[in-house]
C-alpha positions, 0 to 999 in steps of 0.5 A: 930239395929242402923246400919239398921236405918241409913241405913233405913235414907240414903235410904229414904232421897235418895229416897225423894231426887229422887221423888221431882226431875224435872223429877219425879215431870213433870212424876208425873204431868203427870200421873195425867192429861194423866194416859192412857197416861203416863202410855202406854208411860211408859210401852212401854219405859220399854219395849224399854230399857229391849231389848236394854239391851238384844241387847247389853249383846247378842251381846257382848256374841256373840263376846266372845263366845269362842264356836263359831267358830271364823269366824261366831262371827261377823256374829252372834253379827252382826244378834243380833244386827240386832234384836234388832234394829228391835225390838225396831224401828219396837214397837216404829213405831207400837205404835206411828201408834196405837196412831194415829188410836186407838181412831178413832178406838174404836169409830167405834167399840162402836158407838152403846155402848156411842153415844146419844140414848145410852147416853139418855136411860143411864141416863133414867135408872139410874135416874129412878133406884135411883128413885125407891131406893128413890124419894127425892135422884134423880140425876140431868141430868147433874150429870149423864151425867157427869158419862156417860161421865166418863165411856166413857173416862176411856173405851177409855183410858183402850182401847187405852192402850191395843192395843196400848201395843198389836201393838208394842209387838205382831205386831212389835215385833213378826209379823213384824220383823221375817218377816224381820229379817229371809230373812236379816240374809239369805241375809248377811250369803248368802254375807259371804259364797260367799265371803269366798269361792271367797277368798279359791279359790283365787277368788277376791271378786266383790267388790275388783276386781270393785275397783281394775279395777277402780285403772287399769282404773286410772293409764292406763288413767294416762299413755296415759296424759304422752305418747307423741303424735306424730301425731300432732307433726311433728318434732318427727314423725320418718317417717316425714323425709323421705316425701318430 
């Protein structure tokens, strides 16, 4: 029992130190001041970290998977890496884009619910209902107005959180990435097949052939510089001795 208590004490001290650290304090302040933004950023960050760890695990597994032929392992690992990088990039891009446009989108969709007319009607209706309950306890107009603005702010925060996360995880990860990754994978596979077929037939790939051609041209130009110029040097021209 004493051992359990000592372990609990050490764990408690560790948690206390972690919560008092600067990053934890800064994060706590963000959650207190702007809870919606902090929660959305924390959620997306956790998803991205999860996808990053998963990508690393998939790549490592593909490189060491004995069931995959040796010539295909690097290709499969490259596809896993490409897919993981695209997923992370697309989620970050969509999240940041929706952070900018989700607010105006909320205003457009719910303009009839939170305009001045609806606010005035809500304030009047609330005060009338309270007056029916207790005529001596009718809330002031400014108090009800603050409550209305708080409801609007909370609704906006909830809307932005849902839309931003949905844009990152659904549109970015499940729509955009497959559209890019699938054609890219086919192109990479085609290039690898062409490279393999060319080597099997004893034909050098286009890139290697171009490099060889450049090297040959360079050697040819170098050899031309070493050959004497008989046209501009009459003494070395054999025909010049027969000219009278």
